[in-house]
Residue, then its C-alpha position, 0 to 999 in steps of 0.5 A: m842096300i837093295r833096290i825095291c821093286l814096289k813103291p809103298v802105298t797106303f794100306i787102306f788103298f791096297i785093301a780097296i784094290t785087292f777086293s775091288i777086282p771081283l767086285a765093283a769099285q764101290n764095293g772094294h771101298l766098303v770092304a776096307t771100311h768094314y774091316l776098319e770098323q771091325s778092328g775097333g780101337y786097333a784100326p790105327l795100327y793098320n793104316g800104314k804102307i805095304p812092305p816093299a817086295y824084294k826083286q832079288i832071289y835070296e837065301g836066308t831071311y830079312y826078318l829078325t829070326s824067321d818069316v813067322f809073325y808072332k803075337g806081341t804088344v806095341r806102344y803106338n802113338g801113346k796107346f798100348y796094344t796087345d795080341v797083335l801079330l808082329n815081325l821085325n824087318a831087320h834089314l830095313d829096320e821096320l816093324y810089320i803088323r799082320m792082318p789075321q783075316y787077310y794074311t797080309s801086312s803093313i808097316l807101322l809108322k816108326n815115329h809112332v812106335s815107342s816100344f814093342s815085344l814079340e817072341g819074348m823079346e822086348f824092344i825100344h825105339i831109340t831116337k836122337e831127340e830122346w837119346p842124343g848120344a845114341p849111335e844111330e836111331g832105330y829099334y834096339q832089343i832090351l836085354y837088361s834094364g836096371k837102375e844103374i845100367s841097361i844092355l841093348k842089342k842092335n840086330e841088322k841084316k845086310m843083303k850081300s851078293k853072291a856068285a850064282e852058278i846057274e840063273a835059278k840059284a839065289s844071287h843074294y843072301f842076308s848076313e847078320s850084324i850084331d852090336y851091343y851097348v851098355l847104356r849108362d847115364g845116357i851114354f852108349y858104350p859099345f862092346k862086342g864080347k866078354l873083354s870089351f864088356l868087362r872093360i866098360l864095367r871095370d870098377k867091378r871087373s874082378v868080381l864079375n870075372r870070378y862070377i863068370r868062372e864060378n858059373k861057367l858062363k860062356f860068350s859064344k854066339e848061342v849063349k852070349d845074350a844070356s851070359i851078358t844079361l846075368c853079368a849085368e844083373k850081378y853088376e847091378k846087385i853089387l852096386t845096390q848092396 
């Protein structure tokens, strides 16, 4: 884990401070109030904390894929919001939302997030209360969702130290750890690759092996998600025939 050099504070407080520097203190409050009024029904999304800053010089990104915020959707506190700018901090497992007007972001309250989507990916917030058999709580990507099984993917970025030749070079880097799960009847079955995946679906293993050969499916990192999804769809189709 990393050390956080900034203690999170509420986002509204941050807005007030940011805009009170060139203005009077009372005017800073007016700016924050004005923004929340302009946000309309979206205002509750921006009442979170400021993301912590990383003190270390590092390589890579703690975000899921890149530093870019993508247009997405989020189900938050029972309400569905569209066309919001989102990104997932895969190191802290926190969902960030960006204010387009001010190019700054805040952390969405995790206990209010039930699901979200960004860059064509769907995510669900797994909690022990709802899923007692879950390996851990957090945000999971949904690769496939069917009547019999679902396929979940858990991405985690870990910060690791590295030997720096000179002081200006990065002293840390982010490495990615990926876990896959077949969710069936409330039970999470972990797997890493093709063999462990087919062991979970052993009742149709021979049919799936033939399907993999005929369609020349590969399970290398670049295409693993797509191959797993196709196999899950095939498995579901077999069961419902």
